[in-house]
N, C-alpha and C positions, 0 to 999 in steps of 0.2 A: 786833664780832659779839656778840650777846647769846644765851647758852645757859642753859637751866635743865633740870632733869631732871623726868621724869614722876613726880609724887608718888605716883601710884596703884601704882607698882611696889613701894614699900617701906613704905607706911603701912597701918596698920589702917584699914579703911574703915567708914564709917557705913552704915546700911541703905540709904541712897540712893546709895551708891557714891562719895560724896565724901570729901574729907579733913576731919577734925575742925577746927573753927574755931581752936582753940588751936594746932594744927599749922600751919595756914595763916598765922596771925599770926607764929609763930616763923619760918617760911620767908620771909615778907615782910620781917621785921626783919633776918634773916641776909643776905638778898640786898641789903639796903640798906646794910649795914655795909661800910666800905671796908677790910676785912681778910679774910684767908682763914679760912673756918670750915668745919668738918666734924664729923660726928657718927658714932660707931661703936657697935656692940654686939658681943656674942660672935661673931656671924655675919659681921661685917665692917662696911664703910662703909654707912651708911643715908642720909647727906645730905652734900652739899658745896654751898657757895654759889656764886653766879655769879662772884665774884672768884676763887675757887679754880680754876674751870674756865678763866677767862680767863688767869690767871697761868701755869698749866701748859700751856695750849693743848690741853686734852684734853676728851673727852666724859665724861658721867657714868659710863658703863661703863668707860672707860679709867681714870678716877679711882678707881673701886672696885677695879679690878685692881691699880693702882699702890699704893694704900694698904694693901691686904691683903698684897701682896708685901713691902712695907716692914715691916709688923708681924711677919711670920714670920721675917725675917732677924735 
């Protein structure tokens, strides 16, 4: 099963509503890497790659909650 998250939920948008090219390039690279990758900021998780979702068997929303909970403990 292949899962990705909706980039429009967490990214700054261009005037056309799309994701900046550099952000899309990062996500393509991260989803291609055979390792778990995630990105956070002060507000919490902003990105997890496909392998992270597959390894933990969670949705993007679950990954965000899980990682935020772990950071607070």
